[in-house]
C-alpha positions as CSV (number, residue, x, y, z in Angstrom):
1,M,43.2,23.9,107.5
2,R,39.8,22.6,106.3
3,V,36.5,24.4,105.4
4,L,33.8,23.5,108.0
5,K,31.1,22.6,105.5
6,D,33.6,20.2,103.7
7,I,34.4,18.2,106.8
8,L,30.7,17.9,107.6
9,Y,30.1,16.1,104.3
10,K,27.8,13.1,104.8
11,V,27.2,13.9,108.5
12,A,23.5,13.6,109.4
13,L,22.7,17.2,110.4
14,V,19.6,18.4,112.1
15,S,20.3,22.2,112.0
16,T,23.2,24.7,111.9
17,S,23.7,28.1,113.3
18,G,26.6,30.4,112.2
19,D,29.3,30.5,109.5
20,M,29.7,27.2,107.7
21,N,32.5,28.5,105.4
22,R,35.0,29.2,108.2
23,E,38.3,27.3,108.3
24,V,39.0,24.7,110.9
25,S,42.5,24.0,112.1
26,G,41.8,20.8,114.0
27,I,39.2,18.6,115.6
28,C,38.7,17.2,119.1
29,F,36.2,15.6,121.4
30,D,38.1,16.3,124.6
31,S,37.8,19.9,125.7
32,R,41.3,19.8,127.2
33,E,42.7,19.3,123.6
34,S,40.7,22.3,122.2
35,K,42.8,25.0,120.5
36,Q,42.3,28.1,118.5
37,G,40.3,27.4,115.3
38,Y,39.2,23.8,116.4
39,L,36.0,22.0,115.9
40,F,34.8,20.4,119.1
41,V,32.5,17.4,118.9
42,A,30.4,16.9,122.1
43,V,30.1,13.1,122.5
44,K,28.0,11.4,125.2
45,G,30.5,8.9,126.5
46,T,30.2,6.1,129.0
47,N,31.5,8.1,132.0
48,V,31.6,11.7,130.6
49,N,29.1,13.7,128.6
50,G,31.0,16.1,126.2
51,H,28.0,18.5,126.2
52,E,29.0,19.6,129.7
53,Y,32.3,20.8,128.3
54,I,31.2,22.8,125.3
55,E,31.8,26.1,127.0
56,A,35.3,25.0,128.1
57,A,36.2,23.9,124.5
58,V,35.0,27.3,123.2
59,D,36.9,29.2,125.9
60,A,40.0,27.3,124.7
61,G,39.5,28.5,121.1
62,A,37.0,26.2,119.4
63,V,35.2,28.1,116.6
64,A,32.6,25.4,115.9
65,V,30.7,22.8,117.9
66,V,28.9,19.6,116.9
67,C,26.4,18.4,119.5
68,E,23.1,16.5,119.9
69,T,21.6,19.1,122.2
70,M,22.2,22.8,121.6
71,P,23.8,24.6,124.6
72,N,21.8,27.3,126.4
73,K,24.6,29.7,125.9
74,Q,25.6,30.4,122.3
75,L,28.2,32.9,121.1
76,K,27.7,34.8,117.9
77,D,31.2,34.1,116.6
78,V,30.9,30.3,117.1
79,T,29.2,27.9,114.7
80,Y,26.9,25.4,116.3
81,I,25.8,22.2,114.4
82,L,23.1,19.9,115.7
83,A,23.6,16.3,114.7
84,D,21.6,13.1,115.0
85,N,24.5,11.2,116.6
86,S,27.7,13.0,117.7
87,A,29.7,9.8,118.0
88,E,28.9,8.8,114.4
89,A,29.4,12.4,113.3
90,L,32.9,12.4,114.8
91,G,33.8,9.3,112.7
92,T,32.7,11.0,109.5
93,I,34.3,14.3,110.4
94,A,37.6,12.7,111.3
95,S,37.6,10.8,108.0
96,N,36.8,14.0,106.0
97,F,39.4,16.1,107.9
98,Y,42.2,13.6,107.0
99,G,41.1,13.2,103.4
100,D,39.2,9.9,103.7
101,P,42.4,7.8,104.0
102,S,40.6,4.4,104.5
103,S,39.0,4.6,101.0
104,K,42.5,4.8,99.5
105,M,43.8,1.6,100.9
106,K,42.6,-1.9,101.7
107,L,41.5,-1.8,105.3
108,V,40.4,-5.0,107.1
109,A,39.1,-5.2,110.6
110,V,39.2,-8.3,112.9
111,T,36.7,-8.6,115.7
112,G,36.0,-11.4,118.3
113,T,36.7,-12.3,121.9
114,N,39.9,-14.2,121.2
115,G,42.4,-14.2,118.3
116,K,42.1,-10.5,117.2
117,T,45.7,-9.6,118.0
118,T,47.2,-12.7,116.6
119,S,45.2,-12.5,113.4
120,V,46.0,-8.9,112.5
121,T,49.7,-9.5,113.4
122,L,49.8,-12.5,111.1
123,L,48.2,-10.5,108.3
124,Y,50.6,-7.6,108.9
125,Q,53.6,-9.9,108.7
126,L,52.2,-11.8,105.8
127,F,51.6,-8.7,103.6
128,R,55.0,-7.3,104.5
129,R,56.5,-10.6,103.3
130,L,54.3,-10.4,100.2
131,G,56.0,-7.1,99.4
132,F,53.4,-4.6,100.4
133,N,53.7,-1.4,102.5
134,T,51.4,-2.3,105.4
135,G,49.9,-0.8,108.5
136,L,48.9,-2.4,111.7
137,L,46.5,-1.2,114.5
138,S,46.6,-3.7,117.4
139,T,46.5,-4.1,121.2
140,V,50.2,-4.7,121.3
141,E,51.4,-1.9,118.9
142,N,50.6,0.2,115.9
143,K,52.9,0.0,112.9
144,L,53.5,2.1,109.8
145,N,55.6,-0.4,107.8
146,D,58.4,-1.1,110.2
147,E,57.9,2.1,112.3
148,V,56.4,1.2,115.7
149,I,54.0,3.5,117.5
150,P,52.9,2.3,121.0
151,A,49.3,1.4,121.3
152,T,47.2,2.8,124.2
153,H,43.8,1.1,123.4
154,T,42.8,-2.1,121.5
155,T,41.1,0.3,119.0
156,P,42.1,4.0,119.0
157,D,39.5,6.8,118.8
158,A,38.1,7.9,115.5
159,I,40.5,10.9,115.2
160,Q,43.6,8.8,116.1
161,I,42.5,6.1,113.6
162,N,42.2,8.5,110.7
163,A,45.4,10.3,111.6
164,L,47.3,7.0,111.7
165,L,45.7,5.9,108.4
166,S,46.7,9.3,106.8
167,D,50.3,8.8,108.0
168,M,50.2,5.3,106.6
169,L,49.2,6.6,103.2
170,E,52.0,9.1,103.3
171,K,54.4,6.2,103.9
172,G,53.0,4.4,100.9
173,C,50.9,1.8,102.7
174,T,48.4,0.0,100.5
175,H,47.0,-2.3,103.2
176,C,46.1,-1.9,106.9
177,F,44.9,-4.6,109.4
178,M,43.2,-3.5,112.6
179,E,41.6,-4.9,115.7
180,A,38.0,-3.8,116.3
181,S,37.0,-4.2,119.9
182,S,33.4,-4.4,120.9
183,H,33.8,-1.2,122.9
184,A,35.1,0.7,119.9
185,I,32.4,-0.6,117.6
186,H,29.6,0.2,120.1
187,Q,31.1,3.7,120.7
188,R,31.2,4.2,116.9
189,R,35.0,4.7,116.8
190,T,35.0,2.7,113.6
191,Y,32.1,4.6,112.0
192,G,32.9,6.3,108.7
193,L,35.8,4.0,107.8
194,S,35.8,2.4,104.4
195,F,36.5,-1.3,105.1
196,S,37.5,-3.7,102.4
197,G,36.5,-6.5,104.7
198,A,35.9,-7.7,108.3
199,V,36.6,-10.9,110.1
200,F,34.8,-12.5,113.0
201,T,36.9,-15.0,115.0
202,N,34.7,-16.1,117.9
203,I,32.7,-14.9,120.9
204,S,32.7,-16.0,124.5
205,H,32.4,-14.6,128.0
206,D,34.0,-11.2,128.3
207,H,33.3,-7.4,128.8
208,L,29.9,-7.9,130.5
209,D,31.0,-5.1,132.9
210,Y,30.5,-2.8,129.9
211,H,27.8,-4.5,127.7
212,H,25.9,-5.9,130.7
213,T,24.4,-8.8,128.8
214,F,25.9,-11.4,126.4
215,H,23.2,-10.4,123.9
216,D,24.3,-6.8,123.9
217,Y,27.9,-8.0,123.5
218,I,27.0,-10.0,120.4
219,K,25.0,-7.0,119.0
220,A,28.1,-4.7,119.4
221,K,30.2,-7.1,117.3
222,K,27.5,-7.5,114.7
223,L,27.3,-3.7,114.2
224,L,30.7,-3.9,112.4
225,F,29.2,-6.2,109.8
226,D,26.0,-4.3,109.5
227,D,28.0,-1.2,108.5
228,L,30.0,-3.0,105.7
229,P,29.4,-1.8,102.1
230,K,28.5,-4.2,99.2
231,S,32.0,-3.9,97.9
232,A,33.5,-5.5,101.1
233,F,33.7,-9.1,102.3
234,S,32.6,-10.5,105.6
235,L,34.5,-13.6,106.8
236,V,33.2,-15.5,109.8
237,N,34.2,-18.6,111.8
238,S,31.7,-21.3,110.9
239,D,32.6,-23.3,113.9
240,D,31.3,-20.6,116.2
241,K,27.5,-20.7,116.3
242,R,27.3,-16.8,116.4
243,G,29.2,-16.6,113.1
244,S,26.0,-16.8,111.1
245,V,24.5,-14.1,113.3
246,M,27.2,-11.7,112.2
247,L,26.2,-12.3,108.6
248,Q,22.5,-11.4,109.1
249,N,21.7,-8.0,107.5
250,T,25.2,-7.3,106.1
251,S,25.4,-6.0,102.6
252,A,29.0,-7.4,102.2
253,K,29.9,-10.6,100.3
254,K,29.7,-13.5,102.8
255,Y,32.4,-16.1,103.4
256,T,33.1,-18.7,106.1
257,Y,36.2,-20.5,107.4
258,G,36.5,-23.4,109.8
259,L,38.1,-26.7,110.9
260,K,34.9,-28.6,111.8
261,N,31.8,-27.4,109.9
262,M,31.2,-26.7,106.3
263,A,33.0,-23.6,105.2
264,D,34.4,-21.8,102.1
265,F,37.9,-22.0,103.6
266,K,38.8,-25.3,105.3
267,A,41.8,-26.6,107.2
268,K,42.7,-29.8,109.1
269,V,45.3,-30.1,111.9
270,L,47.7,-32.9,111.0
271,S,50.1,-32.4,113.9
272,N,50.5,-30.1,116.8
273,S,53.7,-29.8,118.9
274,M,55.8,-27.3,120.9
275,E,57.6,-26.7,117.7
276,G,54.6,-25.7,115.6
277,L,51.5,-26.8,113.6
278,E,51.2,-28.9,110.5
279,L,47.9,-28.2,108.6
280,D,46.2,-29.5,105.5
281,L,45.2,-26.1,104.1
282,D,43.8,-25.5,100.6
283,G,44.8,-29.1,99.8
284,K,48.4,-28.6,100.7
285,Q,50.3,-29.8,103.8
286,V,52.1,-26.8,105.4
287,W,54.1,-26.5,108.6
288,F,53.7,-23.2,110.6
289,K,55.6,-21.7,113.5
290,L,52.6,-21.1,115.6
291,I,51.4,-23.5,118.3
292,G,48.0,-24.8,119.3
293,N,44.7,-25.7,117.6
294,F,43.3,-22.2,118.3
295,N,46.1,-20.8,116.1
296,A,45.0,-23.0,113.3
297,Y,41.9,-20.8,113.1
298,N,44.0,-17.6,113.1
299,L,46.2,-19.0,110.3
300,L,43.2,-20.1,108.3
301,A,41.5,-16.7,108.7
302,S,44.7,-15.0,107.6
303,F,45.0,-17.2,104.5
304,A,41.3,-16.6,103.7
305,V,41.7,-12.8,104.0
306,A,44.7,-12.8,101.7
307,C,42.9,-14.8,99.1
308,L,39.8,-12.5,99.3
309,L,42.1,-9.6,98.8
310,G,43.3,-11.2,95.5
311,E,46.6,-12.7,96.5
312,D,47.9,-16.0,95.0
313,A,47.1,-18.9,97.4
314,E,50.4,-20.8,96.9
315,E,52.5,-17.7,97.5
316,V,50.4,-16.8,100.6
317,L,50.9,-20.3,102.1
318,M,54.7,-20.1,101.4
319,Q,55.0,-16.7,103.2
320,L,52.5,-17.5,106.0
321,S,54.6,-20.5,107.0
322,Q,57.3,-18.1,107.9
323,V,55.4,-15.7,110.2
324,V,55.8,-15.8,114.0
325,P,53.3,-15.3,116.9
326,A,52.4,-11.9,118.3
327,R,54.3,-11.0,121.5
328,G,52.7,-12.4,124.6
329,R,50.6,-15.0,122.7
330,F,51.7,-18.5,123.7
331,Q,55.3,-17.1,124.0
332,V,57.6,-19.9,125.1
333,T,60.8,-19.7,127.1
334,K,62.9,-22.4,128.8
335,S,65.2,-22.5,131.8
336,K,68.6,-24.1,131.8
337,K,67.3,-27.0,133.9
338,G,64.5,-27.6,131.4
339,V,61.4,-25.9,132.9
340,I,59.2,-24.5,130.2
341,G,57.5,-21.1,130.7
342,I,54.6,-19.9,128.6
343,I,53.4,-16.3,128.6
344,D,49.9,-15.8,127.2
345,Y,47.4,-13.0,127.2
346,A,44.5,-15.4,128.0
347,H,42.2,-13.3,130.2
348,T,38.8,-15.0,129.5
349,P,37.7,-18.5,130.5
350,D,37.5,-19.6,126.9
351,A,41.0,-18.4,126.0
352,L,42.5,-19.9,129.1
353,E,40.9,-23.2,128.4
354,N,42.2,-23.2,124.8
355,V,45.8,-22.6,126.0
356,L,45.6,-25.2,128.8
357,K,44.1,-27.8,126.4
358,T,47.0,-27.1,124.0
359,I,49.5,-27.6,126.9
360,K,47.7,-30.9,127.8
361,E,48.2,-32.2,124.3
362,F,52.0,-31.8,124.7
363,R,52.2,-33.6,128.1
364,T,53.7,-37.0,128.4
365,G,52.0,-37.5,131.8
366,V,55.0,-37.0,134.0
367,E,55.5,-33.3,134.1
368,Q,53.4,-30.8,136.1
369,V,51.4,-27.9,134.8
370,I,51.6,-24.9,137.1
371,T,49.3,-22.1,136.2
372,V,49.7,-18.5,137.5
373,V,46.6,-16.5,136.8
374,G,44.6,-13.5,138.0
375,A,41.7,-11.4,136.8
376,G,41.5,-7.7,136.1
377,G,39.9,-5.3,138.6
378,N,36.9,-3.0,137.6
379,R,36.0,-5.4,134.8
380,D,33.6,-8.3,134.3
381,R,33.4,-10.0,137.7
382,T,31.3,-12.9,136.5
383,K,34.2,-14.5,134.6
384,R,36.5,-14.7,137.7
385,P,35.2,-17.9,139.1
386,L,35.0,-19.5,135.7
387,M,38.7,-18.7,135.1
388,A,39.7,-20.3,138.4
389,A,37.6,-23.4,137.6
390,V,39.2,-23.8,134.2
391,S,42.7,-23.4,135.7
392,A,42.0,-26.0,138.4
393,K,40.6,-28.4,135.9
394,Y,43.6,-28.5,133.6
395,S,46.5,-27.8,136.0
396,D,48.3,-29.8,138.7
397,L,48.9,-26.6,140.7
398,V,47.2,-23.2,140.5
399,I,48.5,-19.9,142.0
400,L,45.8,-17.3,142.1
401,T,47.4,-13.8,142.0
402,S,46.9,-10.2,140.9
403,D,46.5,-9.2,137.3
404,N,45.7,-5.5,137.0
405,P,43.7,-5.0,140.2
406,R,43.1,-1.3,139.3
407,D,40.9,0.2,142.0
408,E,39.9,-3.1,143.6
409,E,41.5,-4.9,146.4
410,P,43.6,-7.8,145.0
411,L,42.5,-10.3,147.6
412,G,38.8,-9.4,146.9
413,I,39.3,-10.3,143.2
414,I,41.1,-13.5,144.2
415,H,38.3,-14.5,146.6
416,D,35.9,-14.0,143.7
417,M,38.0,-16.4,141.7
418,E,38.2,-19.0,144.5
419,E,34.4,-19.3,144.4
420,G,34.8,-21.2,141.1
421,V,37.2,-23.9,142.4
422,P,35.4,-27.2,143.1
423,K,35.9,-28.6,146.7
424,S,37.6,-31.6,145.2
425,Q,40.3,-29.4,143.7
426,V,40.9,-26.9,146.5
427,R,44.1,-28.6,147.6
428,K,45.8,-27.7,144.3
429,V,45.1,-24.0,144.6
430,M,47.4,-21.5,146.3
431,I,47.1,-17.7,146.8
432,N,49.7,-15.1,146.5
433,A,48.5,-11.6,145.7
434,D,52.0,-10.4,144.8
435,R,52.3,-11.3,141.1
436,R,56.1,-11.3,141.2
437,E,56.2,-13.5,144.2
438,A,53.6,-15.8,142.6
439,I,55.8,-16.3,139.5
440,K,58.8,-16.8,141.8
441,A,57.0,-19.5,143.8
442,A,56.0,-21.3,140.6
443,C,59.6,-21.3,139.3
444,K,60.9,-22.4,142.6
445,M,58.6,-25.4,142.8
446,A,59.0,-26.4,139.1
447,Q,61.1,-29.4,138.2
448,P,62.8,-30.2,134.9
449,N,60.2,-30.5,132.1
450,D,57.4,-29.0,134.2
451,I,55.3,-26.3,132.4
452,I,54.5,-23.0,133.9
453,L,51.7,-21.0,132.3
454,I,51.6,-17.3,133.3
455,A,48.3,-16.1,132.0
456,G,46.4,-12.8,131.7
457,K,48.8,-10.1,130.8
458,G,50.8,-11.3,127.9
459,H,52.4,-8.4,126.0
460,E,51.6,-5.9,128.8
461,T,54.7,-4.2,130.4
462,Y,52.9,-2.8,133.4
463,Q,50.6,-3.6,136.3
464,E,47.9,-1.2,137.3
465,V,47.4,-1.0,141.0
466,A,45.2,1.7,142.7
467,G,45.1,3.7,139.5
468,V,48.9,3.7,139.1
469,K,50.8,1.8,136.4
470,H,54.0,0.1,137.6
471,D,56.6,-1.5,135.4
472,F,55.8,-5.2,135.1
473,D,56.6,-7.7,132.3
474,D,55.7,-11.3,132.8
475,M,58.4,-12.5,130.4
476,Q,61.1,-10.4,132.1
477,V,60.1,-11.6,135.5
478,V,60.0,-15.3,134.6
479,T,63.3,-15.0,132.9
480,E,64.8,-13.5,136.0
481,M,63.4,-16.2,138.2
482,F,64.7,-19.0,135.8
483,E,68.1,-17.5,136.1
484,L,67.8,-17.3,139.9
485,F,66.8,-21.0,140.3
486,D,69.2,-22.2,137.6
487,E,72.2,-21.3,139.7
């Protein structure tokens, strides 16, 4: 139980009506989760306005309400609080309710279009190897030391974040590394957290279904850095021209990392193969288990974060050389007859190009590259033709298929993708809307040493069709097909 006035500490209030000394047993922003003694925060969401459910939350037992507009109907035994911004208020309230856990550990956020999951996973593994109790909040999974908690969003809501951080503290965690999606930052799910630092990886074409313009997408990412305190660090990729934009207006200490341009933390790729990467990093030649130039950035960012958090550079490099990729990120498997399968989450044109360019570097010129790729439904439509164009450019054969069609017709999405294929490359493109059958076709056609890239879903173990999630795991399916055609 918490006293209402205490959990409203630092919230920008306009006015209050009712008992501010009453005890609150819980907090929620979904009226369906309201219980006796709860505080309900009415947030204006993308699809739902919480102000329309104030009465329902009170009927379910809420004794206090935070809102931006006072309801017409007010009950005498309920406390009503008018706030400037309910979403920001929720972040501060959640932090106060759980005892401000983020201020009692080193919390680092990673944002960007690509590389978020890999970077936070590398940092989690690295700090576990360095001997720290460590938490992880990622697209793939959340972790409290070695305890796994399934993830439902790239970034949980403010209540879930603070609840998880509180649990981490109880388990002795001193560090936590989290992904910060543009949606979460814009919706203020990260507001009220005490960050020790934030990392910007890169930005490219994605999420314009939500942000509408690329400028707004950039602004959403930048907001994370605008909110940082003076005590924190801001670390940005100097090879991305928007990196400097993130540093504008931030109060945090500013640092850069990069492979090409001038930076505080520099690295050079010495060799790149299917076995791993060799980098010249901090003046030392180190071999890493990750594959591809794009992972050189993720490794360099992880090294820089560890140094900025006060860890010994030599020990960091020693331990970082032992970490492994995140599940579904350039995950390699091989059939008995020598066909190579690569599962990758690449679901943007830029990420897909990075993966296919990496594969191109490994080719001897004889083997085929077969790419199986789709695009998500109810999401940014403008990237669909770009993804197909990239696939056709770097592949010998492309099979356009379903990703998570959600509420859209799979063939409609595929036809949007087809628009991006140049006429000169149409012959190398096939269509199979059934993802399992598309993977099967790729495996059947593949010859020894051919490379099959299955892109878009990575770690996901489901496929969402017409609003229903069905079991589907790309790695499991390709493994089954390899066994079928190895016989």
